[in-house]
Phi, psi and omega in degrees: 000317179299319181297316183293323178294316180296317180297317179298321179296317180296319179296317179298317179300315180299318180296317180297314181299317182297317180295322184290327189243358190279336187272109183280355183284342182247155180299132177271148176262141167237165190217159171261137180275122177264097185261168179266172174114348178098352177290157184275078179300339186269009181300157178055057186297336180268357188295302184295317176304321179291320178296317178300313180300319179296314182293317179297328181276332191244337182232020171062031172279164177231074184254136176306125184294347181251098180296146181267174174239135181220146177264150187296338180262007185275140173294342179293346183301333184285356176281347191244122178285343186217125179236137182250141181223135180211180179145176182247344193228219191292146177228139175220128174251125175284176178299318177295321177301311185296319180295317182290319178297317179299312180298320179299312183291322179286343181267001178122357180280169182219136178240122173255119178252120179248109180291117180270027183077112178111349184274334193308310183296332182279315184289325178299318179296317183288329179293335176293336174289321183288315180230082184300333185255013179238152178241149170293128181244132179290132179281135176288161180300336183275359180298139184297345178295339180270004179214018184295330174226300181253147187268125174238084186297339178262009180084209186301128180281155174267122181259310177236136179266131178234311188221016174082001180280151180283149176289144180223144175244123180245149179226160168240133185244148171228115183051046178071001175267130176288115182255343183211135176238128178243109179264124192233138179060032178240311180071046178305315184302324177296323179289339178278343187290168176307145186305320185287347182293313182240357181056037177288143174296157186300324182292330177288315178297320179297321179297316179295315181295322178295319178293322175298319177298321177301317181297311180297315181298317180298315182295316182292340182255359182235000000 
């Protein structure tokens, strides 16, 4: 009986998710994840609006220009094919958070986590709650996410330098589908922000936006 209830729930979740994201004629919504733990989930407030505007103008996406906010335990999470998460500090997922995030990702959703420097030790620990039997795997330079629109032959670009470490892109896979991307030591979100926030030169911002467009394009087509 427990198995049939769980299976029915998973099927229902998949159906809801498919209905919410399948129609390309209407603007799709993407969202920022509002997590617990005290970390600044709200960092880089101009980042996603700028990335959306860039993608709608340059790669023919139809994304709602106003990104939404969603909590990891909310049923509303299934409305979004792509969820972005960032911050500098602590992250905590409750039991309800982990179950809902796991179901969301296994049902076709995608989570992009961009470490804004300082998040890595906390999010790695919390992801083990979501997928206890999976490991973050570094994506090779040849992964199609680095060439879905714009070509990045060296893989993830470095946007802001902090401590000399190379940028790395890690993923979690389910049946060979990339369900989660963790961009580390890159700071893509800073590159997406308004020019006056960090005073980045145009070529740096363009590099960040192009990599963001690659991520969105890859997710929407896979």
